[in-house]
NUTOR-902643 format. One line per 8 residues: number of its first residue (from 1); their letters; for each residue z, y, x of C-alpha. Coordinates in nm, 3 decimals, always signed. Each point is the difference from the previous one (the first is absolute). Example, Ala and Ser with C-alpha at 12.3 -4.5 7.8 and 13.67 -1.06 7.14 Angstrom:
// residues 2
1> AS> +0.780:-0.450:+1.230  -0.066:+0.344:+0.137
This chain:
// residues 536
1> XXXXXXXX> +0.000:+0.000:+0.000  -0.099:+0.344:+0.131  +0.138:+0.334:-0.117  -0.187:+0.322:+0.085  +0.183:+0.332:-0.028  -0.248:+0.249:-0.145  +0.254:+0.268:-0.086  +0.365:+0.108:+0.003
9> XXXXXXXX> +0.019:-0.141:+0.353  +0.212:+0.250:+0.197  -0.080:+0.247:-0.279  +0.131:+0.037:-0.356  -0.322:+0.018:-0.200  -0.306:-0.215:-0.062  +0.189:-0.326:-0.059  -0.236:-0.297:+0.024
17> XXXXXXXX> +0.050:-0.345:+0.148  -0.286:-0.250:-0.014  +0.101:-0.367:+0.011  -0.248:-0.273:+0.086  +0.095:-0.362:-0.052  -0.240:-0.289:-0.025  -0.275:+0.102:-0.242  +0.206:+0.279:-0.159
25> XXXXXXXX> +0.002:+0.367:+0.104  +0.218:+0.246:-0.191  +0.181:+0.331:+0.046  +0.348:+0.130:-0.066  -0.058:+0.360:-0.119  -0.295:+0.223:+0.079  +0.135:+0.352:+0.043  -0.149:+0.332:+0.094
33> XXXXXXXX> +0.082:+0.140:+0.344  +0.155:+0.347:-0.022  +0.078:+0.250:+0.274  -0.230:+0.196:+0.228  -0.379:-0.016:+0.003  -0.012:-0.224:+0.307  +0.196:-0.279:-0.170  -0.146:+0.048:-0.349
41> XXXXXXXX> -0.345:-0.092:+0.132  +0.125:-0.361:-0.007  -0.043:+0.011:-0.378  -0.377:-0.001:+0.054  -0.001:-0.304:+0.231  -0.079:-0.231:-0.290  -0.170:-0.269:+0.210  +0.332:-0.081:+0.164
49> XXXXXXXX> +0.140:-0.106:-0.340  -0.308:-0.213:-0.078  +0.064:+0.038:-0.375  -0.275:-0.239:-0.108  +0.188:-0.288:+0.163  +0.345:+0.071:-0.144  +0.090:-0.265:-0.258  +0.282:+0.199:-0.162
57> XXXXXXXX> +0.249:+0.281:+0.067  +0.376:+0.005:-0.059  +0.121:+0.352:-0.085  +0.368:+0.077:+0.059  +0.004:+0.330:-0.191  -0.209:+0.290:-0.121  +0.058:+0.268:+0.264  -0.327:+0.122:+0.149
65> XXXXXXXX> +0.099:-0.095:+0.355  +0.006:-0.361:-0.129  -0.273:+0.007:-0.266  -0.224:+0.296:+0.081  -0.292:-0.186:+0.163  -0.039:-0.262:-0.273  -0.287:+0.189:-0.170  -0.181:+0.026:+0.333
73> XXXXXXXX> +0.034:-0.376:+0.044  -0.144:-0.053:-0.349  -0.277:+0.250:+0.070  -0.097:-0.198:+0.311  +0.000:-0.347:-0.148  +0.353:-0.126:-0.071  -0.024:-0.197:-0.325  +0.328:-0.194:-0.005
81> XXXXXXXX> +0.323:+0.040:-0.193  +0.267:+0.255:+0.093  +0.337:-0.154:-0.087  +0.299:+0.224:-0.072  +0.281:+0.049:-0.251  -0.072:+0.144:-0.345  +0.154:+0.345:+0.069  -0.193:+0.018:+0.327
89> XXXXXXXX> -0.325:-0.081:-0.182  +0.053:+0.290:-0.241  +0.110:+0.243:+0.271  -0.274:-0.100:+0.246  -0.272:+0.048:-0.262  +0.134:+0.350:-0.064  +0.045:+0.094:+0.366  -0.333:-0.134:+0.124
97> XXXXXXXX> -0.194:+0.191:-0.265  +0.187:+0.316:+0.104  -0.070:-0.078:+0.367  -0.371:-0.035:-0.076  +0.003:+0.338:-0.174  +0.161:+0.154:+0.309  -0.264:-0.166:+0.219  -0.282:+0.141:-0.212
105> XXXXXXXX> +0.154:+0.349:-0.009  +0.052:+0.007:+0.378  -0.356:-0.120:+0.057  -0.132:+0.291:-0.206  +0.219:+0.245:+0.191  -0.103:-0.139:+0.340  -0.368:+0.010:-0.097  +0.023:+0.367:-0.100
113> XXXXXXXX> +0.208:+0.080:+0.310  -0.256:-0.162:+0.231  -0.287:+0.186:-0.167  +0.181:+0.334:+0.037  +0.076:-0.068:+0.367  -0.340:-0.155:+0.077  +0.162:-0.325:+0.114  -0.136:-0.350:-0.034
121> XXXXXXXX> +0.209:-0.247:-0.199  +0.158:-0.303:+0.166  +0.130:-0.322:-0.152  +0.343:+0.146:-0.082  -0.166:+0.257:-0.226  -0.105:-0.282:-0.234  +0.223:-0.114:-0.285  +0.165:-0.333:+0.082
129> XXXXXXXX> -0.084:-0.108:-0.356  -0.078:+0.139:-0.344  +0.168:-0.020:-0.340  -0.232:-0.283:-0.102  +0.128:-0.204:+0.296  +0.362:+0.061:-0.103  -0.075:-0.106:-0.358  -0.171:-0.316:+0.126
137> XXXXXXXX> +0.305:-0.074:+0.217  +0.234:+0.024:-0.299  -0.194:-0.284:-0.165  +0.080:-0.226:+0.297  +0.378:+0.053:-0.021  +0.183:-0.312:-0.114  +0.363:+0.036:-0.113  +0.247:-0.275:+0.093
145> XXXXXXXX> +0.370:-0.015:-0.095  +0.284:+0.050:+0.246  +0.156:-0.326:+0.115  -0.276:-0.240:-0.111  -0.188:-0.183:+0.276  -0.381:-0.026:-0.030  -0.287:-0.122:+0.218  -0.283:+0.252:+0.044
153> XXXXXXXX> -0.181:-0.251:+0.222  +0.052:-0.360:+0.116  +0.275:-0.016:+0.264  +0.141:+0.346:-0.082  +0.306:+0.037:-0.224  +0.135:+0.347:-0.084  +0.307:+0.138:-0.175  +0.053:+0.371:-0.072
161> XXXXXXXX> +0.365:+0.111:+0.031  +0.169:+0.334:-0.071  -0.024:+0.240:+0.296  +0.191:+0.292:-0.158  -0.248:+0.257:+0.136  -0.184:+0.136:-0.304  -0.061:-0.133:-0.349  -0.181:-0.333:+0.035
169> XXXXXXXX> +0.037:-0.017:+0.378  +0.023:-0.354:+0.135  +0.071:-0.180:+0.321  -0.219:-0.304:+0.054  +0.127:-0.352:+0.060  -0.306:-0.196:+0.123  -0.025:-0.365:+0.100  -0.316:-0.100:+0.187
177> XXXXXXXX> -0.075:-0.371:+0.042  -0.242:-0.116:+0.270  -0.063:-0.359:+0.104  +0.308:-0.109:-0.192  +0.230:+0.252:+0.173  +0.147:+0.299:-0.183  +0.091:+0.346:+0.131  +0.198:+0.252:-0.206
185> XXXXXXXX> -0.078:+0.369:+0.039  +0.196:+0.282:-0.161  -0.156:+0.348:-0.014  +0.258:+0.260:-0.097  -0.258:+0.251:-0.123  +0.198:+0.323:-0.018  +0.366:-0.089:-0.034  +0.210:+0.222:-0.226
193> XXXXXXXX> +0.347:+0.129:+0.075  +0.288:-0.175:-0.179  +0.164:+0.192:-0.282  -0.303:+0.213:-0.086  +0.032:+0.202:-0.320  -0.280:-0.172:-0.191  -0.080:-0.333:+0.164  +0.184:-0.330:+0.054
201> XXXXXXXX> +0.071:-0.109:+0.356  -0.247:-0.206:+0.201  +0.029:-0.376:-0.022  +0.079:-0.213:+0.304  -0.232:-0.302:+0.043  +0.099:-0.314:+0.183  -0.050:+0.009:+0.377  -0.375:+0.002:+0.079
209> XXXXXXXX> -0.180:-0.111:+0.314  -0.138:+0.353:+0.038  +0.144:+0.321:-0.142  -0.233:+0.303:-0.001  +0.231:+0.291:-0.071  -0.060:+0.370:-0.036  +0.180:+0.229:+0.247  -0.060:+0.351:-0.135
217> XXXXXXXX> +0.362:+0.105:+0.052  +0.084:-0.243:+0.278  +0.155:+0.282:+0.202  +0.231:+0.164:-0.256  +0.203:-0.034:-0.319  -0.005:+0.185:-0.330  +0.277:+0.203:-0.159  +0.174:-0.119:-0.316
225> XXXXXXXX> -0.100:+0.095:-0.355  +0.274:+0.263:-0.038  -0.102:+0.173:+0.325  -0.364:-0.016:-0.113  +0.068:+0.173:-0.332  +0.214:+0.257:+0.179  -0.284:+0.085:+0.240  -0.244:+0.033:-0.290
233> XXXXXXXX> +0.234:+0.231:-0.189  +0.046:+0.205:+0.319  -0.375:+0.054:+0.031  -0.022:+0.101:-0.366  +0.292:+0.243:+0.031  -0.153:+0.159:+0.311  -0.328:+0.085:-0.171  +0.165:+0.097:-0.328
241> XXXXXXXX> +0.212:+0.257:+0.183  -0.318:+0.141:+0.158  -0.193:-0.014:-0.330  -0.263:-0.225:+0.160  -0.145:-0.345:-0.056  +0.105:-0.346:+0.112  -0.304:-0.206:+0.100  +0.047:-0.377:+0.006
249> XXXXXXXX> -0.301:-0.193:+0.137  +0.042:-0.336:-0.171  -0.215:-0.306:-0.052  -0.099:-0.025:-0.364  +0.125:-0.357:-0.027  +0.373:-0.080:+0.028  +0.104:+0.302:+0.208  -0.082:+0.250:-0.274
257> XXXXXXXX> +0.180:-0.213:-0.259  +0.308:-0.039:+0.224  +0.010:+0.374:+0.072  -0.030:+0.074:-0.373  +0.285:-0.242:-0.068  +0.207:+0.173:+0.270  -0.076:+0.345:-0.141  +0.116:-0.121:-0.342
265> XXXXXXXX> +0.325:-0.124:+0.155  +0.050:+0.337:+0.172  -0.083:+0.185:-0.321  +0.260:-0.207:-0.189  +0.255:+0.083:+0.271  -0.077:+0.372:-0.027  -0.128:+0.018:+0.358  -0.340:+0.145:-0.095
273> XXXXXXXX> -0.012:+0.347:-0.159  -0.085:-0.024:-0.368  -0.284:+0.253:+0.034  -0.174:-0.181:+0.290  -0.300:-0.193:-0.137  -0.141:-0.321:+0.148  -0.377:-0.051:+0.024  -0.168:-0.332:+0.074
281> XXXXXXXX> -0.337:+0.116:+0.130  -0.178:-0.333:+0.008  -0.195:-0.149:-0.290  +0.025:-0.339:+0.168  +0.380:+0.027:+0.018  +0.009:+0.054:-0.376  -0.210:-0.315:-0.054  +0.209:-0.195:+0.252
289> XXXXXXXX> +0.318:+0.097:-0.184  -0.138:-0.166:-0.313  -0.055:-0.320:+0.201  +0.361:+0.019:+0.119  +0.111:+0.017:-0.362  -0.228:-0.294:-0.089  +0.173:-0.214:+0.262  +0.351:+0.136:-0.050
297> XXXXXXXX> +0.138:-0.355:+0.012  -0.090:-0.007:+0.372  +0.220:+0.302:+0.071  +0.367:+0.026:+0.089  +0.024:+0.272:-0.268  -0.178:-0.178:-0.290  +0.095:+0.276:-0.244  -0.237:+0.245:+0.172
305> XXXXXXXX> -0.241:+0.131:-0.263  -0.251:+0.280:-0.027  +0.223:+0.147:-0.267  +0.286:+0.028:+0.251  -0.218:+0.168:+0.262  -0.165:+0.231:-0.250  +0.306:+0.125:-0.187  -0.017:+0.382:-0.022
313> XXXXXXXX> +0.336:+0.045:+0.174  -0.145:-0.154:+0.319  -0.279:+0.264:+0.006  -0.267:-0.232:+0.146  -0.363:+0.108:-0.045  -0.304:-0.208:+0.097  -0.302:+0.202:+0.112  -0.337:-0.159:-0.068
321> XXXXXXXX> -0.285:+0.234:+0.079  -0.089:+0.178:+0.322  +0.055:+0.330:-0.184  +0.355:-0.108:-0.088  +0.063:-0.082:+0.366  -0.139:+0.331:+0.123  +0.216:+0.194:-0.245  +0.313:-0.146:+0.161
329> XXXXXXXX> -0.077:+0.206:+0.311  -0.033:+0.314:-0.211  +0.330:-0.066:-0.173  +0.289:+0.220:+0.118  +0.355:-0.120:+0.044  +0.164:-0.326:+0.105  -0.144:-0.337:-0.098  -0.014:-0.359:+0.124
337> XXXXXXXX> -0.350:-0.140:+0.055  -0.064:-0.369:+0.067  -0.355:-0.061:+0.115  -0.204:-0.258:+0.189  -0.078:-0.101:+0.262  +0.327:-0.098:+0.162  -0.127:+0.064:+0.354  -0.181:+0.326:-0.093
345> XXXXXXXX> -0.335:-0.134:+0.124  -0.176:+0.028:-0.337  +0.046:+0.110:-0.358  +0.152:+0.303:-0.172  +0.301:+0.030:+0.229  -0.223:+0.149:+0.270  -0.081:+0.293:-0.228  +0.368:+0.055:-0.079
353> XXXXXXXX> +0.074:+0.001:+0.373  -0.276:+0.254:+0.060  +0.156:+0.237:-0.253  +0.364:-0.052:+0.098  +0.053:-0.135:+0.352  +0.007:+0.350:+0.151  +0.266:+0.130:-0.241  +0.366:+0.016:+0.109
361> XXXXXXXX> +0.219:-0.153:-0.268  -0.241:-0.279:-0.089  +0.126:-0.356:+0.049  -0.229:-0.288:+0.093  +0.180:-0.327:-0.059  -0.140:-0.317:+0.159  +0.125:-0.313:-0.173  -0.207:-0.269:+0.171
369> XXXXXXXX> -0.145:-0.117:+0.327  -0.248:+0.233:+0.174  -0.262:-0.181:+0.210  -0.104:+0.128:+0.341  -0.278:+0.258:-0.020  +0.062:+0.103:-0.361  +0.089:+0.359:-0.098  +0.333:-0.126:-0.135
377> XXXXXXXX> +0.091:-0.152:+0.337  -0.083:+0.326:+0.177  +0.234:+0.192:-0.231  +0.279:-0.257:+0.034  -0.037:+0.020:+0.378  +0.051:+0.377:-0.010  -0.350:+0.150:+0.009  +0.009:+0.380:+0.000
385> XXXXXXXX> -0.348:+0.024:-0.150  -0.217:-0.230:-0.213  -0.376:+0.009:-0.038  -0.108:-0.020:-0.365  -0.350:+0.058:-0.136  -0.109:+0.161:+0.326  +0.295:+0.240:+0.028  +0.292:-0.024:+0.243
393> XXXXXXXX> +0.307:+0.080:-0.210  +0.348:+0.088:+0.125  +0.273:-0.237:-0.111  +0.277:+0.218:-0.140  +0.113:-0.244:-0.271  +0.311:-0.207:+0.064  -0.077:-0.367:+0.063  +0.230:-0.269:-0.142
401> XXXXXXXX> -0.041:-0.366:+0.092  +0.188:-0.238:-0.229  -0.056:-0.356:+0.120  +0.247:-0.135:-0.254  -0.280:+0.001:-0.257  -0.211:-0.223:+0.218  -0.137:-0.312:-0.165  +0.033:-0.176:+0.337
409> XXXXXXXX> +0.308:-0.178:+0.132  +0.180:+0.172:+0.287  +0.082:-0.162:+0.333  +0.327:-0.170:-0.096  -0.149:-0.114:-0.331  -0.297:-0.156:+0.178  +0.233:-0.179:+0.239  +0.215:-0.130:-0.287
417> XXXXXXXX> -0.307:-0.135:-0.178  -0.143:-0.161:+0.314  +0.343:-0.140:+0.087  +0.030:-0.172:-0.338  -0.298:-0.218:+0.102  +0.040:-0.017:+0.379  +0.025:-0.360:+0.122  -0.102:-0.177:+0.323
425> XXXXXXXX> -0.377:-0.042:+0.004  -0.083:+0.299:-0.222  -0.256:+0.239:+0.145  -0.018:+0.371:-0.078  -0.295:+0.240:+0.014  +0.065:+0.372:-0.049  -0.265:+0.180:-0.201  -0.032:+0.330:-0.188
433> XXXXXXXX> +0.188:+0.217:+0.250  -0.053:+0.241:+0.287  +0.057:-0.127:+0.356  +0.333:+0.177:+0.053  +0.154:-0.140:-0.319  -0.137:-0.347:+0.073  +0.130:-0.006:+0.357  +0.351:+0.095:-0.110
441> XXXXXXXX> +0.003:-0.248:-0.288  -0.140:-0.279:+0.221  +0.284:+0.053:+0.247  +0.261:-0.025:-0.274  -0.159:-0.316:-0.145  +0.005:-0.167:+0.342  +0.359:+0.110:+0.062  +0.136:-0.116:-0.337
449> XXXXXXXX> -0.211:-0.303:-0.085  -0.142:-0.118:+0.331  -0.357:+0.047:-0.125  -0.257:+0.192:+0.205  -0.237:+0.159:-0.252  -0.375:+0.027:+0.043  -0.133:+0.357:-0.041  -0.374:-0.033:-0.073
457> XXXXXXXX> -0.257:+0.266:+0.081  -0.301:+0.102:-0.206  -0.261:-0.282:-0.009  +0.230:-0.241:+0.184  -0.034:-0.366:-0.100  +0.295:-0.237:-0.027  -0.067:-0.373:+0.011  +0.270:-0.215:-0.166
465> XXXXXXXX> +0.003:-0.378:+0.025  +0.302:-0.202:-0.115  +0.198:-0.132:+0.297  -0.169:+0.223:+0.259  +0.066:+0.344:+0.142  -0.196:+0.283:-0.166  -0.298:+0.138:+0.188  -0.095:+0.369:-0.006
473> XXXXXXXX> -0.354:+0.128:+0.055  -0.135:+0.356:+0.000  -0.381:-0.015:-0.032  -0.053:+0.378:+0.011  +0.280:+0.161:+0.203  -0.189:+0.329:+0.017  +0.007:+0.028:-0.381  +0.379:-0.005:-0.025
481> XXXXXXXX> +0.062:+0.318:+0.196  -0.337:+0.154:+0.097  +0.025:+0.211:+0.314  -0.021:+0.375:-0.055  -0.250:+0.155:+0.241  +0.194:+0.315:+0.087  -0.208:+0.065:+0.313  -0.321:+0.029:-0.203
489> XXXXXXXX> +0.160:+0.244:-0.245  +0.149:+0.214:+0.279  -0.336:+0.012:+0.182  -0.165:+0.117:-0.320  +0.272:+0.262:-0.043  -0.046:+0.124:+0.357  -0.375:+0.036:-0.056  +0.055:+0.199:-0.318
497> XXXXXXXX> +0.248:+0.231:+0.178  -0.250:+0.058:+0.282  -0.268:+0.089:-0.254  +0.243:+0.232:-0.178  +0.083:+0.188:+0.321  -0.370:+0.042:+0.086  -0.083:+0.140:-0.342  +0.309:+0.221:-0.020
505> XXXXXXXX> -0.136:+0.192:+0.299  -0.267:+0.137:-0.237  +0.214:+0.031:-0.314  +0.048:+0.375:+0.051  -0.377:+0.049:-0.036  +0.007:-0.121:-0.360  +0.029:+0.239:-0.296  +0.360:+0.100:-0.071
513> XXXXXXXX> +0.003:-0.176:-0.339  -0.111:-0.329:+0.156  +0.263:+0.034:+0.272  +0.274:+0.033:-0.264  -0.127:-0.307:-0.186  -0.015:-0.209:+0.318  +0.345:+0.123:+0.106  +0.151:-0.107:-0.332
521> XXXXXXXX> -0.165:-0.342:+0.019  +0.118:-0.050:+0.359  +0.352:+0.099:-0.105  -0.010:-0.273:-0.267  -0.110:-0.258:+0.257  +0.275:+0.112:+0.238  +0.258:-0.034:-0.278  -0.126:-0.349:-0.086
529> XXXXXXXX> +0.032:-0.096:+0.366  +0.354:+0.141:+0.010  +0.096:-0.208:-0.306  -0.162:-0.308:+0.154  +0.202:+0.044:+0.319  +0.321:+0.045:-0.197  -0.047:-0.349:-0.147  -0.032:-0.167:+0.341
């Protein structure tokens, strides 16, 4: 049996693990890579996935970093079943259609931008897929119940178990039988934190031969629920006192519902001013909330209903149209705005940041993980400026980071979960984490359980044969961390500076009006260079 790591290998997005055993080839998840442009180009490397020769896909949950490339697989020939839980099927259908709409909108914008600038389009200017591909993908989703084993192919037995991450999220308990010998694999998917407001705790399977466990927060712990609500109320009080807005970038699925639930709790406790309205600026979040109500029996708080959330005393308003969203930025006075995306790399939240990030008194509250290269990560890391829609904006808003809302288990919680299964002979592979977090977690696992984890890289292949040591192969080492050719860029920069100096010798001969225009443009370039240097 071979396992190829096509995503979330020393990163936290793009989860995809292709398993080949005998005559069967299948994938666990097929997520979109998110971050900077250099890493997002992996989304277009469709040949690596070889979708035509995938027999089926097992989907742990609906988040785009686990499901977001499914329509591209279907577009390029994947015709098999996509197995998941019933709530995940409903949520994934909703989220993938929304993702396709975003893809189409961004393609239109990039096309117009390239025409205005006289630039030629490259592959990343194309939409990964269209709405029709997302709709076709929804027809291939197959709902299976939690806790009931099934066989999607001969020699492969699968059970979905509660992962406690978002509604419908599952960890996978897989038994692969080859030549009469069986190997058990457990993929954690994204593992939720125990005691979450809305979701039951993750289950603990029996000890597997191989445990593939996420490591997002392998280097730190979360605060408790009471501290989390206190931090949220502090952010709200800060902006209310300054008569400004609280912006909460939140994923439309699970995070928005948990924040709404928390705001209701705070409102009941009198810790949110009665005249401070709450806006959910995400049509998808409104639809997702209905799915949460549909599957209320899966929640820790089964009495959650739309009627509770929408009672007038809680002052929650759902915006639907673009005009409604734009009017929020014209509205004066304090307000709480929840808007997607959670990492600020797409969606309406970027427009709210553009109109508010430079205002003292504004709060920006991050309530989830921020991947490397995303605007959210830059703000969490203390960026003094942020480039949005071509403008470099000063960051005067106060940044709050509340990890207690995270849908991922913290370090100690991960260790407790791993420890409940740890036995002699169990192997561990750390996935879905950045190198620093994985290195720290790996050290703790070795220290406590005597297990030395494997930390796969992008495109690495792991060969597993019962009774033998695993073999690791990296067929394309240059693809994992492509070398940045700084020398070439610096040589180009030196040439441009030499040309600038030559031409500046004659700048005084130009008409005065042209000199002023060139001076202003050069001042803009100099400022951009200053900002660039400040980030290094």
